[in-house]
N, CA, C and O of each residue as an XYZ file, in Angstrom:
724
protein
N      86.728      2.883     58.397
C      87.831      3.430     58.949
C      89.036      2.828     58.319
O      89.373      1.662     58.111
N      89.549      3.919     58.095
C      91.137      3.533     57.532
C      92.158      3.350     58.961
O      92.153      4.090     59.945
N      93.010      2.135     58.734
C      93.719      1.677     60.226
C      94.821      2.475     59.762
O      95.299      2.471     58.628
N      95.259      3.326     60.993
C      96.955      3.794     60.891
C      97.648      2.734     60.667
O      97.450      1.698     61.304
N      98.748      2.867     59.534
C      99.771      2.041     59.044
C     100.880      2.734     59.142
O     101.790      2.157     58.546
N     101.336      4.114     59.830
C     102.607      4.693     59.572
C     103.685      4.204     60.840
O     104.821      3.759     60.676
N     102.957      4.432     62.176
C     103.456      4.381     63.468
C     102.272      4.204     64.431
O     101.084      4.360     64.151
N     102.857      3.814     65.745
C     102.341      4.547     66.878
C     102.398      5.686     67.375
O     103.235      6.400     66.823
N     101.706      6.266     68.403
C     100.621      5.616     68.987
C      99.267      5.482     67.910
O      98.784      6.403     67.250
N      98.849      4.150     67.944
C      97.571      3.923     67.384
C      96.317      4.778     67.631
O      96.113      5.316     68.720
N      95.474      4.886     66.567
C      94.386      5.965     66.764
C      93.596      5.192     67.614
O      93.139      5.702     68.637
N      93.345      3.877     67.290
C      92.209      3.420     68.443
C      92.549      3.153     69.226
O      91.584      3.106     69.988
N      93.718      2.775     69.921
C      94.409      2.804     71.439
C      94.032      4.085     71.933
O      93.622      4.191     73.088
N      94.130      5.087     71.163
C      94.051      6.456     72.104
C      92.792      6.570     72.333
O      92.453      6.717     73.508
N      91.913      6.539     71.433
C      90.504      6.926     71.099
C      89.818      6.016     72.399
O      89.253      6.531     73.364
N      90.004      4.560     72.187
C      89.476      3.835     73.232
C      89.785      4.075     74.879
O      89.185      3.519     75.799
N      90.805      4.982     74.989
C      90.938      5.438     76.496
C      89.447      6.223     76.938
O      88.912      6.119     78.041
N      89.033      6.875     75.996
C      87.591      7.087     76.059
C      86.240      7.062     75.844
O      85.240      7.483     76.426
N      86.566      6.265     74.540
C      85.187      5.833     73.625
C      85.123      3.967     73.691
O      86.036      3.141     73.704
N      84.111      3.861     73.713
C      83.940      2.307     73.415
C      84.234      1.968     72.092
O      84.794      0.885     71.922
N      83.970      2.679     71.086
C      84.256      2.548     69.900
C      84.871      3.953     69.174
O      84.313      4.972     69.580
N      85.703      4.118     68.383
C      86.401      5.340     67.631
C      84.991      5.795     66.633
O      84.789      6.989     66.411
N      84.430      5.147     66.294
C      83.104      5.827     65.602
C      81.958      6.831     66.636
O      81.127      7.688     66.335
N      82.364      6.280     67.859
C      81.709      7.477     68.714
C      82.159      8.984     68.655
O      81.409      9.954     68.766
N      83.490      9.002     68.463
C      84.029     10.343     68.204
C      84.005     10.705     66.798
O      83.427     11.729     66.432
N      84.562      9.974     66.035
C      84.484     10.560     64.346
C      84.843      9.234     63.454
O      85.394      8.171     63.741
N      84.323      9.730     62.322
C      85.291      8.776     61.008
C      86.482      9.402     60.713
O      86.503     10.584     60.370
N      87.660      8.603     60.831
C      88.943      8.857     60.439
C      89.416      8.330     59.403
O      89.354      7.120     59.184
N      90.139      9.474     58.360
C      91.158      8.688     56.910
C      92.416      9.331     57.327
O      92.591     10.431     57.850
N      93.171      8.506     57.022
C      94.711      9.141     57.160
C      94.693      9.572     55.827
O      94.166      9.041     54.849
N      95.488     10.845     55.943
C      95.599     11.570     54.620
C      97.009     12.010     54.517
O      97.576     12.156     55.600
N      97.707     12.257     53.433
C      98.993     13.052     53.139
C      99.100     14.562     53.483
O      98.209     15.402     53.354
N     100.249     14.729     53.904
C     100.423     16.245     53.858
C      99.646     17.210     52.776
O      98.900     18.139     53.084
N      99.961     16.815     51.521
C      99.701     17.398     50.369
C      97.981     17.258     50.202
O      97.292     18.014     49.518
N      97.561     16.274     50.884
C      95.977     16.641     50.534
C      95.129     17.391     52.029
O      93.936     17.315     52.320
N      96.108     18.007     52.677
C      95.336     19.316     53.787
C      95.042     20.143     53.161
O      95.659     20.414     52.130
N      93.947     20.852     53.599
C      93.728     22.396     52.674
C      94.809     23.255     53.427
O      95.116     22.985     54.588
N      95.213     23.996     52.934
C      96.387     25.126     53.107
C      96.618     25.574     54.710
O      97.745     25.363     55.158
N      95.623     26.179     55.601
C      95.479     26.313     56.527
C      95.766     25.411     57.584
O      96.401     25.691     58.601
N      95.204     24.176     57.258
C      95.463     22.793     58.111
C      96.842     22.132     58.168
O      97.400     21.542     59.094
N      97.298     22.440     56.712
C      98.788     21.864     56.550
C      99.648     23.055     57.494
O     100.653     22.711     58.115
N      99.240     24.213     57.524
C     100.180     25.007     58.712
C      99.732     24.517     59.997
O     100.712     24.292     60.707
N      98.644     24.266     60.572
C      98.297     24.191     61.739
C      98.844     22.804     62.235
O      99.127     22.732     63.431
N      99.025     21.683     61.436
C      99.152     20.245     61.625
C     100.239     19.497     61.187
O     100.583     18.467     61.766
N     101.015     20.107     59.838
C     101.847     19.264     59.293
C     103.358     19.863     60.173
O     103.846     20.846     59.614
N     103.727     19.633     60.791
C     105.067     20.231     61.606
C     105.412     19.244     62.934
O     104.801     18.224     63.254
N     106.240     19.679     63.415
C     106.956     19.090     64.728
C     107.166     19.781     65.714
O     108.171     19.711     66.420
N     106.269     20.492     65.856
C     105.840     21.677     66.828
C     104.709     21.303     68.025
O     103.904     20.372     67.999
N     104.894     22.302     69.067
C     103.829     22.300     70.156
C     102.432     22.914     69.545
O     102.411     23.951     68.881
N     101.051     21.986     69.920
C     100.156     22.614     69.222
C      99.619     23.917     69.846
O      98.914     24.729     69.247
N     100.101     24.032     71.314
C      99.828     25.192     72.234
C     100.553     26.249     71.377
O      99.792     27.143     71.007
N     101.812     26.374     70.973
C     102.472     27.395     70.310
C     101.991     27.748     68.799
O     101.817     28.909     68.430
N     101.840     26.871     68.156
C     100.975     26.783     66.879
C      99.774     27.565     66.955
O      99.595     28.513     66.190
N      98.828     27.182     67.951
C      97.392     27.702     67.898
C      97.360     29.392     68.180
O      96.749     30.306     67.626
N      98.333     29.345     69.328
C      97.937     30.837     69.800
C      98.958     31.463     68.705
O      98.808     32.685     68.737
N      99.813     31.144     67.871
C     100.155     32.289     66.859
C      99.227     32.199     65.812
O      99.128     33.179     65.073
N      98.486     31.158     65.592
C      97.407     31.403     64.531
C      96.186     32.157     64.699
O      95.591     32.640     63.735
N      95.621     32.325     66.430
C      94.849     32.694     66.688
C      95.093     34.071     67.281
O      94.134     34.791     67.558
N      96.328     34.452     67.483
C      96.677     35.683     67.905
C      96.431     35.848     69.378
O      96.314     37.015     69.753
N      96.336     34.956     70.234
C      96.131     34.968     71.556
C      96.422     33.591     72.449
O      96.524     32.474     71.940
N      96.538     33.878     73.890
C      97.029     32.473     74.117
C      95.553     31.832     74.543
O      94.436     32.337     74.651
N      96.058     30.510     74.730
C      94.858     29.494     74.840
C      95.071     28.825     76.279
O      96.102     28.727     76.943
N      93.698     28.374     76.561
C      93.572     27.871     77.853
C      92.885     26.418     77.644
O      91.988     26.237     76.820
N      93.388     25.442     78.449
C      93.111     24.061     78.778
C      91.891     24.055     79.296
O      91.481     24.970     80.011
N      91.035     22.773     78.905
C      89.559     22.467     79.677
C      89.804     21.125     79.489
O      90.086     20.536     78.446
N      89.620     20.563     80.987
C      89.778     19.026     80.773
C      88.382     18.528     80.938
O      87.679     18.990     81.837
N      87.979     17.692     80.192
C      86.709     16.743     80.167
C      86.550     15.864     81.196
O      85.654     15.897     82.039
N      87.676     14.871     81.086
C      88.013     13.650     82.053
C      89.478     13.419     82.163
O      90.242     13.724     81.247
N      89.807     12.974     83.084
C      91.348     12.349     83.304
C      91.177     11.410     84.173
O      90.177     11.252     84.874
N      92.364     10.610     84.149
C      92.652      9.279     84.900
C      93.956      9.339     85.146
O      94.723     10.009     84.455
N      94.349      8.573     86.251
C      95.623      8.542     86.776
C      95.825      7.346     87.332
O      95.208      7.200     88.387
N      96.617      6.240     86.914
C      97.191      5.127     87.400
C      98.830      5.071     87.828
O      99.416      6.153     87.799
N      99.471      4.075     88.156
C     100.698      4.402     89.008
C     101.465      4.548     87.640
O     102.514      5.191     87.593
N     100.963      3.985     86.610
C     102.000      4.418     85.187
C     101.527      5.353     84.426
O     102.338      6.117     83.902
N     100.195      5.512     84.195
C      99.840      6.442     83.084
C      98.974      7.457     83.521
O      98.161      7.175     84.401
N      99.025      8.957     82.903
C      97.904      9.975     83.288
C      97.438     10.100     81.818
O      98.170     10.086     80.828
N      96.200     10.215     81.844
C      95.414     10.470     80.614
C      94.430     11.545     80.710
O      93.838     11.804     81.758
N      94.281     12.089     79.751
C      93.259     13.237     79.448
C      92.418     13.538     77.930
O      92.888     13.539     76.792
N      91.267     13.739     78.301
C      90.454     14.250     77.376
C      90.188     15.804     77.528
O      89.691     16.322     78.529
N      90.580     16.450     76.417
C      90.570     18.123     76.746
C      90.284     18.740     75.502
O      89.840     18.186     74.496
N      90.618     20.102     75.680
C      90.056     21.156     74.764
C      91.049     22.399     74.923
O      91.585     22.679     75.995
N      91.210     23.024     73.882
C      92.218     24.025     74.218
C      91.121     25.728     73.612
O      90.957     25.998     72.422
N      90.760     26.276     74.359
C      90.168     27.716     73.933
C      90.780     29.024     74.212
O      91.435     29.537     75.119
N      90.308     29.352     73.075
C      91.257     31.191     72.692
C      90.332     31.769     74.192
O      89.167     31.707     74.585
N      91.655     32.346     74.700
C      90.742     33.403     76.023
C      90.255     34.569     75.276
O      89.984     35.363     76.177
N      89.993     35.120     74.200
C      89.635     36.057     73.703
C      87.930     35.840     73.551
O      87.168     36.762     73.844
N      87.564     34.877     73.193
C      86.149     34.259     73.154
C      85.899     32.851     73.634
O      84.919     32.188     73.296
N      86.553     32.570     74.191
C      86.213     31.345     74.865
C      85.760     30.036     73.544
O      85.032     29.102     73.882
N      86.148     30.111     72.474
C      85.809     29.343     71.310
C      86.971     28.061     71.170
O      88.171     28.338     71.144
N      86.533     26.774     71.093
C      87.459     25.693     71.353
C      88.063     25.770     69.835
O      87.390     25.909     68.814
N      89.478     25.649     69.919
C      90.476     25.308     68.778
C      90.780     24.282     68.648
O      91.119     23.855     67.545
N      90.759     23.469     69.847
C      91.578     21.850     69.567
C      90.796     21.013     70.483
O      90.523     21.429     71.609
N      90.443     19.934     70.099
C      89.920     18.478     71.124
C      91.184     17.656     71.094
O      91.685     17.486     69.982
N      91.717     17.174     72.035
C      92.600     16.207     72.114
C      92.494     14.995     73.160
O      91.746     15.178     74.120
N      93.064     13.971     73.077
C      93.572     12.700     73.770
C      94.836     12.662     74.095
O      95.623     12.821     73.162
N      95.306     12.482     75.239
C      96.859     12.578     75.805
C      96.859     11.420     76.975
O      96.317     11.317     78.076
N      97.871     10.477     76.066
C      98.471      9.821     77.198
C      99.893     10.003     77.669
O     100.684     10.176     76.742
N     100.298     10.007     78.611
C     101.603     10.316     79.610
C     102.412      9.313     80.051
O     101.991      9.218     81.204
N     103.229      8.539     79.961
C     103.773      7.847     80.927
C     104.894      8.661     82.255
O     106.013      9.173     82.223
N     104.101      8.476     83.075
C     104.213      9.141     84.205
C     105.642      9.283     85.017
O     105.982     10.321     85.584
N     106.587      7.821     84.974
C     107.606      7.938     85.459
C     108.464      8.337     84.566
O     109.634      8.032     84.795
N     108.166      9.126     83.298
C     109.227      9.375     82.799
C     109.431     11.036     82.331
O     109.935     11.511     81.312
N     108.711     11.800     83.731
C     109.063     13.104     83.896
C     108.977     13.244     85.196
O     108.457     12.419     85.946
N     109.630     14.606     85.625
C     110.123     14.773     86.496
C     108.783     15.025     87.814
O     107.708     15.256     87.260
N     108.707     15.021     88.908
C     107.774     14.990     89.540
C     107.128     16.156     89.586
O     105.902     16.192     89.480
N     107.901     17.298     89.757
C     107.172     18.837     89.682
C     106.449     19.108     88.417
O     105.485     19.872     88.461
N     106.845     18.507     87.166
C     106.328     18.704     86.176
C     105.159     17.959     86.086
O     104.068     18.372     85.692
N     105.459     16.761     86.498
C     103.722     15.855     86.580
C     102.843     16.343     87.335
O     101.649     16.295     87.038
N     103.302     16.906     88.462
C     102.216     17.552     89.436
C     101.502     18.689     88.590
O     100.283     18.859     88.610
N     102.413     19.468     87.827
C     101.576     20.767     87.013
C     100.524     20.449     86.140
O      99.429     20.997     86.019
N     101.148     19.206     85.373
C     100.324     18.499     84.234
C      99.065     18.264     84.872
O      97.991     18.774     84.551
N      99.278     17.445     85.808
C      98.201     16.793     86.416
C      97.211     17.804     87.285
O      96.044     17.440     87.428
N      97.571     18.871     87.780
C      96.498     20.045     88.340
C      95.835     20.660     87.049
O      95.031     21.564     87.274
N      96.018     20.358     85.898
C      94.734     20.313     84.764
C      94.324     22.121     84.746
O      93.186     22.589     84.760
N      95.483     22.806     84.715
C      95.058     24.183     84.590
C      96.031     25.137     83.929
O      96.114     26.350     84.124
N      96.760     24.373     83.104
C      97.663     24.916     82.287
C      98.003     24.365     80.911
O      98.635     23.320     81.066
N      97.827     24.667     79.587
C      98.290     23.512     78.805
C      99.429     22.603     78.638
O     100.451     23.209     78.959
N      99.643     21.565     78.320
C     100.878     20.981     78.636
C     101.915     21.510     77.696
O     103.081     21.510     78.090
N     101.669     21.901     76.655
C     102.887     22.483     76.082
C     103.768     23.666     76.462
O     104.941     23.924     76.192
N     102.660     24.430     77.311
C     103.045     25.557     78.190
C     103.833     25.321     79.251
O     104.799     25.975     79.644
N     103.286     24.202     79.753
C     104.183     23.435     81.473
C     105.798     23.050     80.672
O     106.870     23.564     80.992
N     105.599     22.073     79.637
C     107.025     21.681     79.121
C     107.954     22.678     79.051
O     109.060     22.391     79.508
N     107.747     24.180     78.433
C     108.516     25.179     77.624
C     108.856     25.782     78.700
O     110.062     25.875     78.927
N     107.984     26.300     79.563
C     108.295     26.817     81.088
C     109.382     26.635     81.520
O     110.408     27.305     81.642
N     108.802     24.817     81.937
C     110.082     24.214     82.801
C     111.284     23.529     81.740
O     111.664     22.378     81.956
N     111.804     24.267     80.669
C     112.861     23.972     79.844
C     112.960     22.501     79.629
O     114.074     22.025     79.848
N     112.059     21.718     79.260
C     112.051     20.181     79.062
C     112.277     20.026     77.533
O     111.477     20.448     76.697
N     113.605     19.289     77.198
C     113.748     19.278     75.897
C     112.617     18.670     75.169
O     112.049     17.901     75.944
N     112.098     18.682     74.116
C     110.819     18.137     73.616
C     111.335     18.095     72.116
O     112.013     18.960     71.562
N     110.856     16.867     71.562
C     110.587     16.268     70.225
C     109.579     16.040     69.853
O     109.197     14.995     70.380
N     108.526     16.631     68.887
C     107.349     15.968     68.903
C     107.792     15.402     67.474
O     108.539     15.935     66.653
N     107.175     14.266     67.408
C     107.283     13.932     65.981
C     105.771     13.444     65.443
O     105.126     12.619     66.089
N     105.368     13.914     64.448
C     104.235     13.815     63.754
C     104.269     12.504     63.167
O     105.305     12.053     62.677
N     102.898     11.704     63.201
C     103.063     10.226     62.935
C     101.829      9.888     61.868
O     101.874      8.954     61.067
N     100.848     10.710     61.989
C      99.762     10.598     60.852
C      98.829     11.833     60.938
O      98.682     12.634     61.861
N      98.314     11.774     59.874
C      97.362     13.288     59.638
C      96.062     12.536     59.444
O      96.065     11.368     59.055
N      95.127     13.096     59.671
C      93.916     12.849     59.614
C      92.437     13.747     59.195
O      92.118     14.732     59.862
N      91.777     13.368     58.263
C      90.686     13.756     57.802
C      89.599     13.365     58.713
O      89.331     12.171     58.848
N      88.906     14.344     59.393
C      87.983     13.891     60.417
C      86.577     14.125     60.063
O      86.265     15.265     59.718
N      85.588     13.098     60.106
C      84.025     13.471     59.784
C      83.567     13.318     61.657
O      83.599     12.281     62.319
N      83.273     14.341     62.007
C      82.884     14.251     63.443
C      81.772     13.931     63.588
O      80.891     14.147     62.756
N      81.577     13.225     64.922
C      80.154     12.265     65.261
C      79.560     13.713     66.633
O      80.141     14.734     67.001
N      78.416     13.212     66.967
C      77.695     14.197     67.556
C      78.459     14.975     68.476
O      78.621     16.180     68.278
N      79.006     14.313     69.591
C      79.837     14.947     70.478
C      81.054     15.859     69.937
O      81.270     16.913     70.535
N      81.757     15.550     68.971
C      82.981     16.122     68.553
C      82.216     17.562     67.588
O      82.860     18.600     67.439
N      81.062     17.427     67.118
C      80.215     18.547     66.458
C      80.131     19.620     67.480
O      80.504     20.775     67.272
N      79.588     19.159     68.674
C      78.913     19.579     69.857
C      80.137     20.400     70.377
O      79.991     21.609     70.553
N      81.578     19.678     70.681
C      82.547     20.268     71.181
C      83.162     21.496     70.617
O      83.606     22.305     71.432
N      83.252     21.744     69.432
C      83.449     22.599     68.247
C      82.276     23.594     67.904
O      82.444     24.626     67.253
N      81.216     23.219     68.352
C      80.030     24.227     68.237
C      79.336     24.213     66.931
O      78.502     25.072     66.645
N      79.686     23.201     66.092
C      78.799     23.211     64.741
C      77.988     21.926     64.574
O      78.352     20.789     64.875
N      76.695     22.349     63.983
C      75.763     21.428     64.071
C      75.902     20.462     62.898
O      75.358     19.357     62.900
N      76.858     21.046     61.621
C      77.147     20.311     60.780
C      78.158     19.275     60.804
O      79.001     19.297     61.702
N      78.176     17.992     59.551
C      78.980     17.371     59.730
C      80.837     17.718     58.856
O      81.745     16.919     58.629
N      80.772     18.739     58.673
C      81.731     19.481     58.191
C      83.228     18.836     58.743
O      83.538     18.653     59.920
N      83.905     18.600     57.749
C      85.110     18.194     57.738
C      86.444     18.750     58.882
O      86.847     19.913     58.872
N      86.856     17.949     59.583
C      87.687     18.649     60.868
C      89.354     17.914     60.323
O      89.377     16.903     59.622
N      90.498     18.541     60.734
C      91.406     17.740     60.432
C      92.478     17.522     61.996
O      92.488     18.389     62.870
N      93.235     16.343     62.084
C      94.023     16.366     62.881
C      95.295     15.378     62.668
O      95.654     14.736     61.681
N      95.796     15.493     63.876
C      97.020     14.462     63.622
C      97.123     13.367     64.977
O      96.426     13.414     65.990
N      98.051     12.528     64.706
C      98.460     11.972     66.108
C     100.174     11.965     65.834
O     100.779     11.933     64.762
N     100.671     12.007     67.171
C     101.898     12.435     67.334
C     102.425     11.982     68.624
O     101.745     12.154     69.636
N     103.680     11.369     68.686
C     104.521     10.945     69.881
C     105.258     12.387     70.319
O     105.404     13.283     69.488
N     105.661     12.506     71.570
C     106.196     13.510     72.003
C     107.605     12.999     72.842
O     107.442     12.215     73.776
N     108.594     13.325     72.592
C     109.771     12.801     73.289
C     110.319     13.871     74.244
O     110.530     15.022     73.860
N     110.518     13.505     75.356
C     111.094     14.849     76.217
C     112.108     14.296     77.145
O     111.924     13.486     78.053
N     113.270     14.898     76.746
C     114.848     14.499     77.128
C     115.119     12.961     76.746
O     115.523     11.997     77.396
N     114.762     13.129     75.539
C     115.217     11.949     74.533
C     114.397     10.323     74.935
O     114.731      9.188     74.595
N     113.313     10.757     75.720
C     112.563      9.568     75.866
C     110.755      9.596     75.362
O     109.979     10.522     75.597
N     110.482      8.514     74.750
C     108.908      8.524     74.329
C     108.215      8.734     75.619
O     108.138      7.877     76.500
N     107.691      9.980     75.682
C     106.857     10.412     76.940
C     105.273     10.663     76.655
O     104.508     10.344     77.565
N     104.776     11.158     75.575
C     103.751     11.489     75.748
C     102.952     11.156     74.222
O     103.448     11.562     73.171
N     101.870     10.496     74.247
C     101.082     10.348     72.710
C     100.092     11.158     72.695
O      99.487     11.346     73.751
N      99.764     11.706     71.721
C      98.764     12.701     71.463
C      97.828     12.211     69.869
O      98.252     11.867     68.766
N      96.701     12.350     70.305
C      95.625     12.577     69.059
C      95.194     14.143     68.934
O      94.523     14.373     69.941
N      95.272     15.132     68.266
C      94.888     16.434     68.142
C      94.259     16.936     67.000
O      94.777     17.192     65.914
N      92.982     17.062     67.379
C      92.072     17.875     66.505
C      91.604     19.245     66.417
O      90.976     19.894     67.254
N      92.058     19.612     65.140
C      91.843     21.418     65.534
C      90.923     21.747     64.361
O      90.762     21.107     63.322
N      90.344     22.914     64.768
C      89.615     23.737     63.953
C      90.431     25.066     63.303
O      91.350     25.613     63.913
N      89.984     25.482     62.041
C      90.997     26.792     61.632
C      90.095     28.085     61.799
O      90.493     29.081     61.194
N      88.950     28.195     62.530
C      88.014     29.098     62.572
C      88.473     29.968     63.604
O      87.812     30.958     63.916
């Protein structure tokens, strides 16, 4: 495994929220923007919400599915997928960590209801957002991740880690893994 060197959030810190070892999820190799296949470059190498990007790429809205979530006094975390509404295909797997005290109670309540994609909520609530791309990843998925994306093969996936600022504060840490299918 290549250790992330550019910035936080640290890849291992996010994966350990739901996996005892990073290898249970996948093998990660940090890559430069120039090393991404063109479609993955378009999907990942930007400072925009993945919800908006994936909806534009797939030509339809996406809906969220939450596998697991945890709430403490300070943090809300969740392991999620985004699915196309047209055929229920998974287009994103993600792990999210949110500092609860930095979001308004009504926004936090809607996020924790787990029925709407995070990006959709923040856009609808007019929260000023600044998504900062931190690292890009070439990913060899382990069994669970292959099953989530509906693939028996160990084909490469690509993803990113990012930090989202809301109203000027670093609020949301993200690991986002996508498929171009």
